[in-house]
N, C-alpha and C positions, 0 to 999 in steps of 0.2 A: 310697467311702464314707468320709468324717470321721466320726467318733461322739462324741458330748459326753455326759458324767454331769453332771447338775446335784444337790450338793450342799445342803440346806435344812434349816431346823427349822421353819418356821410356813407362811403363809400360802401364799407363793408366787406373790404377783405379779409379782414378777423371774421367775422361772422360767417363769410361763405368756406373758410380754411373748419371751421369748427361743423357748419352742416354738413359737410362733405365727409369729416370725420366720423359722425353718426350716422350716416344715410342708409348704413347696414345693421345696426347695432339693434339686438333684440333688446335691451334693458333699457336702453336712453334715447330720447327723443327730441329734437329741435322742434318745437309745438310752436312757437310764437317767434316774433319780429314785432320789436316797438321802437317808434324814434318819435322824435321830438319834430323833426324836419320832412315835411308832406313831400319834397322834392330828394329826399335823400336816394341816392342808387341804392342803398341796401335792400328797398323795398324793392325796386326790378330783383335783386336777389332769391329775394325771398317766393316772388313770383314764379321764376324759374325751377324753383326746388320744390313749388308746391307747399309754400307755407303759409299759415294764415298770420297777416301784418293787420297794424293798428297804428294808425299817428295821433299823438296826444296834444294838449295845451298844455302852458305853463299853469296854467289856471286849475287842468286836469292832474297835472303832477303834485301841483304842491299845496294846492288848498280845498280838492277834494278826493272820495274814495273809488273814483273812476277807473283809475291804473290799477289798484287794488284790485279790484272786483274782477276785472279782465284776467289777470292773474289767477285769481281764485276760480272763474270759470273753467280756466283751460288747467287748471290742476298742476299749474306750475308748480316744480320742487327747488328750482335753482334757477338763480337770475345772473347772468353774463356779462357785463358791458363790455361790449367791444367799439370802442371807440366815439362812446356816450358821455355829450360834454359838458351834462348839468349835474351838482351837487346831487347826490339821492339824498330825498328828504327824511326825516327821522321817523317819520311813519312808516313808511317803506321796510326801512332799516330795522324796525323794532318786529314789523310783520312777518319778515325773513332773515330773523337773526342767525350770522355762520352760514347765509343760502345767496350772498350778493358776492361774486365775484366780480374782478375787474383784473386788465392790463396796463402799464404803462412803461411807456418805451425807455427808461431808463432803471438805473440801479437805486433805487428809492434806499434812504431820504431823498438823495440827491435828486435834483432837478424832479420835483415833486409839487403840486397845491396848485390852489387859482390859477389858471393862465398859462399853464406849464403843461402844451398838448402836443402831438405831432413834430409840425417843423421847427416850434419855439425849441424843443427841448433838444433835439439835434444842432442846432443854431445853438444851444448855449452849451453844450458836450465840447462841440469844435471849437469857441471863441476861450472855455476852460483851459483847453489843451490835455486832457484828461488821453489817455492813453487806451481805457479801454472804459465801455458802455455796456447796455444790453437791456434786459426787462426785466420786471418784477411784476409779479402774479400775488394780488394779493387781496384780502378779505376785504367789503368795505365797509364803511361805518360814517357818521354825521358827516366826518371832514375829510376833504380831498387828498387822496393819499397817503392816508394815514392808517388804516388797517392792517390788521396783522400780516405780516408776509408768510407767504405760502411757498414760494419758489421763486429765484433768482437765474438765468444766464448770462453769459457774458461776451462780448466778442472784441475784438482789438479794432480800434480809432490808429489810423496811421496820420500820421502830419501834413499829407497833402488828402487825406480825404476830406471830400464835400460835404457839407450837409446831408444834402441828398443822398452822397456813398454812404454815411452813417443811419439814414434812415433804408437803406436796403439793406444792410446788415441785420439791424434790428428786426426788419419786417420778417427775416430769413427765421429768425429765433422767436418771433411772434408763431408762425404759422407752424415751428415745429412742437412747440410745447403748449401752447396754450390748452389745445384739444384734448391733449394727453394729461393734464393738471385738471380739467376739470374730468376728465373722464374720473380720475385718481379719488375726486371727492366723493362719490359715489360710490365705491370701493372702501372705502372709508367709514362710512357710516353705519 
């Protein structure tokens, strides 16, 4: 059995889409949900699906080995970021080289980097007048949104679309493709 840990900071809709995708998979399992926020709704989603969860502090993440130890104790093979807003420390990237994946709600390299997440990205897309946007699934390195791109998918942006309309179109792509790309990472190993 290959085990996934999902890191999330918020609502957890992508996490739940991933959990559902692997619920009946005999080879791959979502084993753990980790969050930097004790009130993140993703923790409720973990409970609902009977998945272990852990909340960690900034100090535990950046200055201690506690998070890495939890991952090792749970025999985690792949780390999936799903709305996780902290920069992954070099120690974790080194421990899981090529085995940390993230999804970004735009077509990188556009609208990436520190502070570019969620509605901020969709607002920037709207303000730019771009006619398309989409998602980027990429490996994680020590910098925000700069890891090797694994997959991109696009959707149209109409001139009358609000940032909320853009977000809805992007979310559909996320739920459709992120679990499938995660699964393909195991098949390609």
